[in-house]
N, C-alpha and C positions, 0 to 999 in steps of 0.2 A: 192486341186488344178491342175489344167490346168496343163500340158504339157509344153513341152522348147514351145517358141515362133517360128513358121513355118518362112525358110528363106524366101519364097517371102513375109512376113511382111516386117520382116528387109531390103531387096531389096526397098521395093517398099516405106517406111518410108525413108529412106537412100535416095531414089531418091525425094520423095518432100521436103523433107532438102535441099538438095543443088541444087533443079533449081525449084523453088515455083511456081505455077502458076500465073499470075497476077491478081491480085486482089482478092487474095484466101490468110490466112494461116493459116496454120493447125500445128500443134507443139501434140506429142502424152503426152497421162497425166505421170505424174512421177510415181504413182506407179500402173497404168494400160497401157500397149504400146498397148494394144488393143483398147484403149479408145483415143478420139482425141478430143482436144480442135480447134473451125475451127472460120475463124474473113470473111464473106466474104462484099465485098462491092456494093454497088446496081450500077448493068451496065448504063452504060452513057444509055440517049436516052430510059431510061425506067421511068414506077413510082415508082422506086425501088431506082432513081438516088441520090446518098446523101444518103444514108443511107448506116449503117455496122450492118450486121448480125450476132448474135454469134449462133453457130451451136452446135449440140455434136453430134458425131460419134462413131460407136464402131461396133467392127471386130464379126461375132463371132467366136466361135472353129470351124463353119462347111465354115468357108471363106477360097476360094471362090466361092465353089459352093451356098453360101447362099450370100446372098445380105447384105449389111452393115447397121445397123441402123441406119436412122441420125432422128434426131430431131429438131428445132427451139428453137432457146432459148428467142430469143426475139423474142415479138410479131410482129406477119404478117399478113395483108387478102391477105388469095392467097383461089383461089375454089378448091387449091390442099393440102392444109395445115388444120389441124383440130386445136383446139381453144387448143390444149397439145401441138402444135408444131409439131403434125406426120403428115406422108403422108400418104393422101389417096390414092395413086393407086396403095397401095395393096403389092408393090416389098420392101418397106423398113421401 
């Protein structure tokens, strides 16, 4: 089992919950505080306007030296997202 959750993740999660980003909701999983359930509203004046997109976000043990892992759970057409919802840019 992994060690205690780093203070940085605890502080960032508290800040995210206290001051959410408009159009984005994120909450940690009840069983794993490194795993987040995320919902993003499609930006106005974009092809995604009116859409709501579900993502999963995972903070690896190496975070912040390693990027979070993000995957779209909602099917989306985007040139940088594969058909399994993974980012194709190589850093996530």
